[in-house]
C-alpha positions in Angstrom: 22.8 134.5 99.5 26.3 133.9 98.1 28.8 137.0 98.4 32.6 137.8 97.4 34.8 138.9 99.6 38.5 139.4 99.6 40.9 138.5 102.6 44.3 140.2 102.9 47.0 138.9 104.9 50.9 140.0 105.4 52.7 137.7 108.0 55.8 137.9 110.0 57.5 137.3 107.3 57.3 140.7 105.9 58.2 139.5 102.6 54.9 140.9 101.1 51.1 140.9 101.2 48.4 138.3 99.5 44.9 139.1 98.7 42.6 135.8 98.3 38.9 136.0 96.4 36.6 133.8 98.5 32.7 133.0 97.8 30.6 132.5 100.8 26.7 131.2 100.9 26.1 133.2 104.3 28.6 132.0 106.9 29.1 128.8 104.9 32.6 128.5 103.0 32.3 127.9 99.5 35.4 128.3 98.0 38.5 130.3 96.9 38.5 131.5 93.3 41.7 133.7 93.1 44.8 134.7 94.4 47.3 138.5 93.8 49.8 139.2 95.7 52.3 142.1 96.0 56.2 142.2 97.5 57.4 144.9 100.3 60.3 147.0 99.3 63.2 146.6 100.9 62.5 150.2 102.6 59.3 148.8 104.1 60.2 145.9 105.4 63.4 147.4 107.4 60.9 150.3 108.3 58.3 148.0 109.4 61.2 145.6 111.6 62.5 149.3 113.2 59.2 149.5 115.1 59.7 146.0 116.6 62.3 147.6 118.9 61.5 150.7 121.2 62.7 153.9 118.9 62.2 157.5 118.5 59.3 158.8 117.4 57.3 155.9 117.1 53.8 157.4 117.0 54.6 159.2 113.8 56.4 156.7 112.2 53.6 153.9 112.7 51.0 156.0 111.2 53.0 157.2 108.3 53.3 153.5 107.6 49.7 152.3 108.3 49.0 154.8 105.8 51.4 153.5 102.9 50.2 149.8 104.3 46.5 151.4 103.2 47.7 152.0 100.2 49.5 149.2 99.2 46.7 147.0 100.2 44.3 149.1 98.0 46.8 148.7 95.0 46.6 145.1 95.7 42.8 144.5 95.6 42.1 146.8 92.5 45.2 144.3 91.1 43.0 141.2 92.0 39.8 142.8 90.8 41.0 143.5 87.4 42.4 140.2 87.3 39.0 138.7 87.7 37.4 141.4 85.8 35.2 142.5 89.0 34.1 145.6 90.3 34.3 147.1 94.0 30.3 147.0 94.0 30.6 143.0 93.6 32.9 142.3 96.8 30.6 142.6 100.3 33.4 143.1 102.3 36.9 143.1 102.6 38.9 141.4 106.0 42.0 143.0 106.3 45.0 141.9 108.8 47.3 144.6 108.9 51.3 144.1 109.7 51.9 143.1 113.0 54.7 145.2 114.8 54.0 144.6 118.5 52.5 141.3 119.8 52.3 141.9 123.9 49.2 140.1 125.2 50.4 139.7 128.4 49.8 143.7 128.3 46.4 143.2 126.4 47.0 144.7 123.5 48.7 143.7 119.7 49.3 146.4 117.1 48.6 145.6 113.5 48.9 148.5 111.2 46.8 149.6 108.6 45.1 153.0 107.5 41.5 150.8 107.9 39.4 154.0 106.6 41.8 154.9 104.0 41.7 151.3 102.7 37.7 151.5 102.7 37.9 154.9 100.6 40.8 153.9 98.0 39.0 150.7 97.3 35.5 151.5 97.8 34.8 148.5 99.7 33.4 147.9 102.9 36.4 146.9 105.3 37.0 145.2 108.3 40.4 145.0 110.3 41.5 145.1 113.8 40.5 141.8 114.5 42.9 140.8 117.5 41.3 143.4 119.9 38.3 141.9 120.6 39.4 138.6 121.4 42.1 140.2 124.2 39.3 142.1 125.5 37.5 139.1 126.4 40.7 137.7 128.2 42.3 135.9 125.4 45.9 135.7 123.5 44.4 137.4 120.2 46.0 134.7 118.2 46.2 132.2 116.8 42.7 133.5 115.1 42.6 130.6 112.1 41.7 127.3 114.0 38.1 128.3 114.0 38.6 128.9 110.1 40.8 125.5 109.7 37.6 123.5 111.5 35.3 125.1 109.1 37.0 124.0 106.3 39.0 121.0 107.1 37.6 119.2 110.0 36.2 115.6 109.8 34.1 113.9 112.3 35.8 110.4 112.2 39.7 111.6 112.6 41.7 114.3 114.3 43.7 116.3 111.8 46.4 119.2 112.0 46.7 122.2 110.1 50.3 123.4 110.4 50.8 127.0 109.4 55.1 127.9 109.0 55.1 131.5 108.6 57.7 133.8 110.1 56.0 132.3 113.5 54.4 128.5 113.3 51.3 127.6 114.7 49.1 124.8 114.6 45.3 124.2 114.9 44.1 121.0 116.1 40.9 119.5 114.9 39.5 117.0 117.0 37.4 114.5 115.7 34.3 115.2 118.2 35.4 118.7 119.8 36.2 122.0 119.1 39.5 123.4 117.5 42.4 124.6 119.6 45.6 125.9 118.6 48.7 127.7 119.4 51.9 129.3 117.9 54.5 127.0 118.3 57.5 129.0 118.5 59.6 130.1 115.5 58.9 129.0 112.0 61.1 130.8 108.8 61.6 134.2 111.1 65.1 133.3 112.4 66.0 131.4 109.3 65.2 134.3 107.0 67.0 136.8 109.9 70.2 135.0 109.4 69.9 134.3 105.4 69.5 137.9 105.2 72.2 138.7 107.4 74.6 136.8 106.1 74.0 136.1 102.3 71.9 139.6 101.7 69.2 137.1 100.4 65.6 137.3 101.5 65.2 134.0 102.5 66.9 130.6 101.9 65.5 129.4 98.8 64.5 125.5 99.1 66.5 125.2 102.3 69.5 124.9 99.9 71.8 127.0 101.9 70.7 125.1 105.5 71.1 121.7 103.4 75.2 122.9 102.8 75.3 122.7 106.8 75.5 120.3 110.1 73.4 120.6 113.1 75.4 122.2 116.0 74.2 120.0 119.2 74.8 122.5 121.7 73.4 125.3 120.1 70.2 123.2 119.4 70.2 122.8 122.8 70.3 126.1 124.1 67.8 127.5 121.7 65.0 124.9 122.6 65.7 125.6 126.0 63.5 129.1 125.8 61.1 129.2 128.5 58.2 129.3 125.7 58.3 125.9 125.2 57.3 124.8 128.5 54.5 127.4 128.8 51.1 125.8 128.7 48.9 126.7 126.1 47.0 128.6 124.5 49.9 130.9 124.3 51.3 133.0 121.4 54.5 134.6 120.4 56.4 137.2 118.0 59.5 138.7 116.8 59.5 140.0 120.7 60.9 136.6 122.2 62.3 134.9 118.9 64.6 137.7 117.2 67.9 137.9 115.8 69.4 139.6 118.8 68.2 137.0 120.7 69.9 134.1 118.6 73.1 136.0 118.6 73.0 135.7 122.4 73.4 131.9 121.9 76.4 132.0 119.4 80.1 132.0 119.8 80.8 134.0 116.9 83.2 131.1 115.3 80.1 129.0 114.0 79.7 128.2 109.9 77.0 130.0 109.2 75.9 127.5 107.0 75.9 125.3 110.5 73.6 128.0 112.0 71.1 127.9 109.4 70.8 124.1 109.5 70.5 124.1 113.3 67.7 126.9 112.5 65.9 124.7 110.2 66.0 121.9 113.2 64.7 124.3 115.7 62.0 125.0 114.1 61.2 121.5 113.0 61.7 120.0 116.0 59.6 122.6 118.0 57.0 122.4 115.8 57.1 118.7 115.9 57.2 118.5 120.0 54.1 120.5 119.9 52.0 118.4 117.2 52.9 115.1 119.4 52.3 116.8 122.7 48.8 118.4 122.0 47.4 116.0 119.3 48.9 112.6 120.1 45.9 110.5 118.0 46.3 112.8 114.9 48.2 111.0 112.3 47.5 113.6 109.4 49.2 116.9 109.5 48.0 119.6 106.8 51.0 122.1 105.8 50.5 125.9 104.4 52.5 128.9 104.4 56.0 129.6 103.3 58.0 127.1 104.9 56.3 124.5 102.9 58.8 125.3 100.5 61.9 124.6 102.3 62.8 120.9 102.0 65.5 121.1 104.5 63.1 122.2 107.3 60.1 120.0 105.3 62.4 116.9 105.6 63.4 117.7 109.8 59.6 117.7 110.1 59.1 114.2 108.4 62.1 112.6 110.6 60.6 113.8 113.8 56.8 113.0 113.0 57.1 109.6 111.1 58.2 107.7 113.8 54.6 108.5 115.1 52.9 107.4 111.8 52.2 111.1 111.2 52.0 112.2 107.5 52.8 116.0 106.5 50.5 116.8 103.2 50.1 120.3 101.8 46.9 122.1 102.2 46.3 121.3 98.5 45.5 117.8 99.5 42.3 119.6 100.7 41.8 122.1 97.7 43.5 125.1 99.2 46.7 126.4 97.8 49.0 126.6 100.9 49.9 130.4 100.1 46.2 130.9 100.0 45.4 129.9 103.3 46.0 132.7 105.7 44.6 135.4 103.3 41.3 133.6 102.6 41.5 133.2 106.6 40.7 136.9 106.9 38.5 136.9 104.0 36.2 134.2 106.0 36.3 136.3 109.2 35.2 139.3 107.2 31.8 137.4 106.1 31.8 136.0 110.0 31.3 139.8 111.0 29.0 140.7 108.2 27.0 137.6 109.3 27.2 138.5 113.2 29.1 135.2 113.8 31.5 134.7 116.5 34.5 133.7 115.1 37.4 133.3 117.9 38.3 130.3 118.9 38.4 130.2 122.5 40.2 127.1 123.4 43.0 128.3 121.2 43.1 131.8 122.5 42.3 131.6 125.8 39.3 134.0 125.7 36.5 134.2 128.2 33.9 133.4 125.2 33.1 133.7 121.8 33.1 137.0 120.3 32.4 138.2 117.0 36.1 139.9 115.2 36.7 142.8 113.8 35.9 146.8 113.3 34.0 147.6 109.8 34.3 150.9 108.2 32.5 151.9 105.7 33.3 153.3 102.2 
């Protein structure tokens, strides 16, 4: 039986929220049909970033932000429904990731803010969220959750493929020709570049990588950044702002660097650590399909090609696989909602390190 689902995603870049309408036949993917986006205000983003660090009155602030996010997501759903001339009754479920403010798998938890009952109430649609907790309970990292989705859509029996998502954090899904998908966070994606651009130039991000292109790579700084212990950890592994923060970067700066040079080095840092992860985890892969906001950064993309082309690895947009790169992550949470409704395990144990496959999410009736 065919059903429509809406997936909602707001990632570590905190630039806004995406909603994607998908069509499923049971637990089988049919298509992504529409997309809507709403930006975060500067105030909302600032308050969310403040929760990354221990502070005063955190419980109250987090709950108020969860309510604000639920209202924002509800307005986004209504925007998408109006755009497609659909009613809430035509949607089987919403899959909402929520906004990550603390990822601590070493302590057994990961916090994604969204008042799920309020989102269900505001939209009139059955809503599923809290996707990471069940995997964590089964001994996993709670991340990355998308490799099973990538395998369902993009895997091929005769070749190993890699799907690379460059959001605030970069992560890869390895889709073997003859095995289960696995993946992990490679480290910083856009996050440090965005933070530096916001701090120095008061711009939300480096559009097309133009500011970074004006700088030169600082080899000593690059070496210090790449020496982070995270890159020597075996996978499965996951990370977030807790490790790759602006304060962490500043601890590696003398204060005399040219800002453009720092930004160019950060682009190279992301590219090098992504490329190293791909080459190590998927040595036989020849095709890498890229999604996420980082695909628009020409400086980052150029550096990635420089690192991967000697290994005969070619970069493509997920557009080549009939899915817009800006739609992929939100579509994944629509797919996860369908898996919940069909009671199909959807975590990828090989990616998260969980001791078994489990059904992800918690449901709230409208």
